[in-house]
Backbone bond lengths (Angstrom), bond angles and torsions (degrees), N, CA, C in turn:
res aa  C-N    CA-C-N  psi(-1)  N-CA   C-N-CA  omega(-1)  CA-C   N-CA-C  phi
1 X - - - 1.475 - - 1.515 110.05 -
2 X 1.345 112.13 144.31 1.393 117.14 177.57 1.568 106.70 -122.61
3 X 1.363 113.03 128.61 1.459 116.44 -178.87 1.487 107.13 -110.05
4 X 1.309 116.60 126.70 1.479 120.25 172.10 1.525 106.59 -91.63
5 X 1.283 115.01 116.88 1.494 119.56 -177.12 1.567 108.64 -126.47
6 X 1.332 112.65 124.68 1.451 116.15 176.16 1.507 106.87 -101.71
7 X 1.359 116.00 141.70 1.399 119.15 177.47 1.524 108.94 -118.71
8 X 1.343 113.75 155.80 1.447 118.35 176.99 1.487 106.21 -146.53
9 X 1.347 117.64 141.95 1.445 121.92 -179.67 1.498 112.19 -72.87
10 X 1.319 117.69 154.78 1.486 119.98 178.85 1.538 109.73 -60.09
11 X 1.325 117.99 -40.25 1.430 120.87 -177.15 1.562 109.19 -62.90
12 X 1.311 116.54 -43.07 1.460 118.77 -179.45 1.553 108.65 -67.23
13 X 1.258 117.80 -41.78 1.512 120.83 178.66 1.537 107.73 -59.07
14 X 1.310 119.53 -45.69 1.440 121.43 -174.04 1.549 107.49 -68.00
15 X 1.268 118.08 -39.84 1.562 122.42 -176.87 1.572 106.89 -69.08
16 X 1.316 118.56 -34.47 1.420 119.52 -177.02 1.574 113.53 -82.45
17 X 1.311 118.26 -23.17 1.426 119.62 -172.01 1.538 120.21 -114.67
18 X 1.360 115.11 -18.30 1.491 119.92 -178.83 1.505 108.34 -95.91
19 X 1.313 112.25 132.23 1.478 119.41 179.94 1.508 112.93 -62.85
20 X 1.393 115.38 -23.53 1.447 120.27 179.57 1.574 108.66 -61.48
21 X 1.246 122.13 -29.54 1.433 124.28 -177.32 1.530 112.15 -95.98
22 X 1.278 118.50 2.25 1.467 125.15 -177.98 1.539 107.90 -88.56
23 X 1.279 114.25 137.30 1.484 120.55 173.32 1.531 105.92 -103.08
24 X 1.361 118.21 121.59 1.407 120.25 -174.17 1.534 113.12 -56.16
25 X 1.374 113.83 -31.92 1.461 115.62 178.93 1.500 114.83 -66.98
26 X 1.335 117.27 -26.09 1.441 121.49 179.01 1.502 117.54 -92.50
27 X 1.298 117.13 -6.72 1.433 121.63 177.74 1.527 111.23 -74.90
28 X 1.385 114.70 141.26 1.468 116.96 177.48 1.512 109.31 -81.34
29 X 1.245 114.33 137.85 1.451 119.96 177.10 1.540 111.49 -104.35
30 X 1.353 113.91 142.67 1.390 119.22 -174.67 1.549 112.74 -83.04
31 X 1.322 115.84 -11.95 1.456 121.72 -179.65 1.490 109.67 -138.70
32 X 1.332 116.90 174.95 1.427 121.47 -178.25 1.517 111.65 -56.45
33 X 1.348 119.76 131.07 1.454 120.02 -175.83 1.531 113.63 -73.62
34 X 1.306 117.55 -18.38 1.434 120.55 173.34 1.565 114.07 -67.19
35 X 1.341 111.67 -21.68 1.475 118.49 -176.28 1.567 108.69 -88.53
36 X 1.290 116.32 109.14 1.445 118.57 179.09 1.601 105.94 -120.14
37 X 1.312 109.78 132.13 1.524 114.22 179.48 1.524 109.88 -109.14
38 X 1.304 113.32 167.51 1.471 117.13 178.63 1.474 112.59 -62.45
39 X 1.347 118.39 -33.61 1.430 125.54 176.43 1.544 112.01 -62.77
40 X 1.345 115.53 -41.17 1.495 121.08 175.24 1.535 109.51 -59.61
41 X 1.296 119.77 -46.01 1.455 123.63 -173.98 1.626 105.78 -68.34
42 X 1.265 116.15 -40.97 1.498 119.30 -179.75 1.530 109.00 -63.28
43 X 1.400 118.08 -43.53 1.404 118.89 179.09 1.508 111.56 -62.17
44 X 1.316 118.82 -41.16 1.494 124.23 -178.33 1.590 106.86 -59.73
45 X 1.298 114.05 -43.60 1.489 118.29 -177.73 1.577 110.71 -67.59
46 X 1.329 116.25 -40.09 1.431 120.55 179.34 1.505 109.05 -65.52
47 X 1.332 117.46 -43.47 1.468 122.48 -179.47 1.545 111.19 -63.97
48 X 1.307 118.44 -39.04 1.401 122.26 178.96 1.455 113.81 -70.59
49 X 1.346 121.02 -25.84 1.374 125.05 179.25 1.531 114.39 -94.47
50 X 1.291 115.61 -16.06 1.475 119.35 -177.43 1.517 114.45 -78.53
51 X 1.256 118.27 148.98 1.397 125.48 177.27 1.530 109.84 -97.96
52 X 1.295 117.64 126.14 1.447 121.73 177.93 1.533 108.80 -86.36
53 X 1.375 115.17 127.86 1.359 121.12 -179.43 1.536 109.01 -120.34
54 X 1.281 119.86 110.31 1.463 123.61 -177.56 1.537 107.52 -103.55
55 X 1.346 115.29 133.79 1.458 122.98 173.95 1.455 108.26 -117.95
56 X 1.377 117.13 123.82 1.484 123.88 176.40 1.491 108.61 -112.50
57 X 1.319 116.78 137.84 1.473 121.34 176.19 1.493 107.46 -124.00
58 X 1.306 118.38 122.19 1.475 123.18 177.84 1.522 111.89 -111.46
59 X 1.312 117.23 120.99 1.485 124.27 166.42 1.507 102.61 -146.33
60 X 1.280 113.87 80.45 1.431 117.72 -175.12 1.542 113.68 -128.32
61 X 1.318 110.49 42.82 1.543 120.38 169.22 1.507 115.85 50.90
62 X 1.256 114.99 44.70 1.508 118.23 178.60 1.533 117.61 97.21
63 X 1.326 116.01 -13.15 1.461 121.16 178.32 1.506 113.26 -82.34
64 X 1.370 116.03 -3.72 1.463 117.35 178.06 1.513 114.82 -57.20
65 X 1.299 113.94 -28.18 1.486 119.04 -178.88 1.566 108.71 -71.88
66 X 1.315 116.41 -46.06 1.464 118.61 177.41 1.495 112.53 -60.77
67 X 1.375 117.79 -47.78 1.433 120.61 -178.08 1.510 111.65 -60.34
68 X 1.351 118.24 -48.54 1.420 118.95 -176.19 1.512 113.27 -71.56
69 X 1.337 118.90 -33.36 1.428 123.08 176.48 1.577 107.21 -60.04
70 X 1.286 116.88 -49.88 1.503 120.69 178.04 1.476 113.11 -57.59
71 X 1.330 118.43 -49.64 1.452 122.08 178.62 1.524 115.74 -59.27
72 X 1.317 114.38 -38.26 1.490 117.19 174.24 1.497 113.64 -72.45
73 X 1.353 115.73 -40.59 1.489 120.56 177.30 1.564 109.03 -60.08
74 X 1.265 119.08 -36.71 1.463 121.49 -179.93 1.497 114.74 -72.59
75 X 1.306 115.02 -20.53 1.510 120.20 178.74 1.564 113.76 90.96
76 X 1.344 118.05 -5.33 1.484 115.69 -173.05 1.495 111.19 -69.22
77 X 1.322 120.23 -36.87 1.501 120.11 -175.94 1.464 108.55 -63.95
78 X 1.409 116.79 -52.46 1.430 121.69 -174.60 1.553 108.23 -65.65
79 X 1.347 120.81 -42.75 1.447 122.55 178.38 1.544 111.33 -55.72
80 X 1.324 115.00 -42.87 1.446 121.57 -176.89 1.560 108.65 -64.27
81 X 1.307 119.22 -49.99 1.456 120.58 -171.31 1.572 109.28 -86.13
82 X 1.268 120.98 -15.68 1.482 118.17 175.00 1.540 110.29 -68.91
83 X 1.336 119.71 -24.42 1.408 122.06 173.70 1.543 105.08 -73.84
84 X 1.309 116.72 114.15 1.489 119.38 -172.46 1.528 113.71 -64.48
85 X 1.311 117.53 -8.08 1.438 116.86 179.15 1.589 112.21 -89.76
86 X 1.325 113.16 3.86 1.517 118.80 -178.97 1.508 110.02 -117.51
87 X 1.329 112.72 153.70 1.412 122.38 177.94 1.556 111.59 -135.08
88 X 1.299 117.62 147.81 1.452 121.79 179.99 1.511 111.77 -139.73
89 X 1.306 117.12 122.07 1.463 124.99 173.57 1.527 109.06 -107.97
90 X 1.298 116.99 124.86 1.448 120.72 177.89 1.505 109.45 -116.49
91 X 1.352 117.10 120.39 1.399 125.89 177.56 1.515 107.09 -101.35
92 X 1.289 119.69 124.00 1.504 123.86 -175.61 1.485 110.81 -127.43
93 X 1.268 115.77 123.36 1.502 122.05 170.41 1.506 105.40 -99.44
94 X 1.321 119.01 105.02 1.434 124.88 -179.03 1.520 113.72 -73.91
95 X 1.283 117.73 147.27 1.510 122.45 174.04 1.490 106.00 -118.49
96 X 1.276 119.86 120.67 1.393 127.87 -175.81 1.584 110.29 -67.34
97 X 1.369 114.85 142.10 1.493 115.16 177.40 1.480 113.39 -65.78
98 X 1.313 115.55 -13.09 1.488 119.30 -179.44 1.567 111.62 -57.98
99 X 1.264 115.73 -28.63 1.488 121.06 177.99 1.503 110.72 -56.66
100 X 1.295 117.37 -43.15 1.461 124.81 -176.73 1.524 109.27 -104.61
101 X 1.292 118.94 -2.88 1.472 126.13 -178.66 1.514 111.39 55.98
102 X 1.311 116.24 38.29 1.467 121.15 177.04 1.565 108.94 -152.49
103 X 1.324 116.41 142.80 1.464 120.27 174.76 1.567 104.71 -100.76
104 X 1.322 115.99 112.59 1.454 117.76 -178.18 1.494 112.54 -71.52
105 X 1.345 113.86 156.35 1.482 120.48 -179.65 1.562 106.29 -61.99
106 X 1.299 117.98 -34.75 1.465 119.94 -178.04 1.524 110.59 -70.10
107 X 1.310 119.38 -39.65 1.482 122.81 178.72 1.585 108.16 -65.57
108 X 1.314 114.96 -45.51 1.475 119.38 -178.54 1.538 109.38 -63.77
109 X 1.306 120.31 -41.13 1.476 122.47 177.33 1.537 109.91 -65.17
110 X 1.344 118.65 -45.57 1.470 122.04 178.66 1.573 108.62 -57.07
111 X 1.294 117.64 -49.93 1.502 120.82 -175.59 1.490 112.41 -64.16
112 X 1.352 117.27 -42.17 1.459 122.52 -172.37 1.503 112.82 -88.99
113 X 1.326 121.34 -30.94 1.414 121.98 -174.96 1.564 116.60 -121.51
114 X 1.313 115.19 -50.73 1.444 121.37 -170.92 1.501 112.46 -73.38
115 X 1.296 120.23 -43.53 1.460 122.98 -178.93 1.535 109.77 -67.81
116 X 1.335 120.09 -45.08 1.500 118.34 178.47 1.558 107.83 -62.71
117 X 1.292 119.61 -37.81 1.457 120.09 -178.53 1.542 108.87 -65.29
118 X 1.297 118.14 -44.06 1.499 124.29 178.74 1.488 108.11 -53.20
119 X 1.332 119.18 -46.74 1.428 123.36 -172.90 1.553 111.90 -81.54
120 X 1.314 118.18 -5.04 1.445 119.34 -177.51 1.508 112.36 -82.59
121 X 1.296 117.02 163.63 1.429 122.46 176.66 1.491 110.12 -66.45
122 X 1.377 117.46 -25.13 1.431 121.19 179.59 1.527 112.06 -63.95
123 X 1.316 118.58 -26.71 1.480 120.49 179.08 1.547 110.99 -114.31
124 X 1.315 117.78 -73.64 1.428 118.96 -169.24 1.485 115.06 -97.25
125 X 1.349 118.82 -40.26 1.469 119.97 -178.26 1.521 110.24 57.93
126 X 1.355 115.07 -142.99 1.458 119.30 -177.84 1.454 114.37 -73.22
127 X 1.283 119.92 -12.09 1.470 123.61 -174.23 1.585 111.41 -85.49
128 X 1.365 114.68 -8.56 1.463 116.13 -178.90 1.512 110.86 -123.42
129 X 1.278 116.48 130.70 1.458 122.93 177.13 1.519 110.88 -121.93
130 X 1.301 119.91 138.53 1.438 124.14 176.29 1.499 106.02 -119.28
131 X 1.325 114.94 120.82 1.503 123.22 172.67 1.510 108.29 -105.07
132 X 1.302 117.46 121.75 1.457 122.37 -169.74 1.505 110.57 -115.37
133 X 1.363 114.75 131.31 1.484 120.92 177.04 1.561 104.82 -118.60
134 X 1.331 112.10 130.85 1.465 122.57 177.47 1.534 111.58 65.00
135 X 1.359 112.93 42.62 1.427 118.01 178.12 1.512 106.98 -72.45
136 X 1.339 119.86 127.58 1.408 123.48 -173.30 1.543 111.80 -114.99
137 X 1.340 117.46 4.11 1.429 118.68 -175.98 1.537 109.40 -121.47
138 X 1.316 114.79 164.27 1.498 122.06 -178.86 1.501 108.01 -96.84
139 X 1.375 117.19 142.08 1.393 119.89 178.16 1.534 113.93 -61.47
140 X 1.304 116.80 136.18 1.489 122.16 179.26 1.458 111.78 -73.81
């Protein structure tokens, strides 16, 4: 069997799908841009006042470290939650390195640098929550 699998990074997915990362000037319009209706204006007001709440769930058999390291390195997670009108809940099911009998560089970096940064006021502050299942390491 041959499986065609496409992959995409979390940062790319967030940039492509969340309105927070969309620039109104770059979005394609389905009708003439000069034509503005009352409904369009109401939608813009609602969008401006609404809080975006993103929920991420990770159970990716040890790759959670790679995915989160990449997303933090790209800046998308911190950019999203630094805007006080946004919130992010991350649910993580950790997989112990005991399974493969090795602590990966990515896991070590996540535990020692990336996770503390995510939880700091410098990145997430009160707008970011991490819920952890099967956490096997001690906070640094």
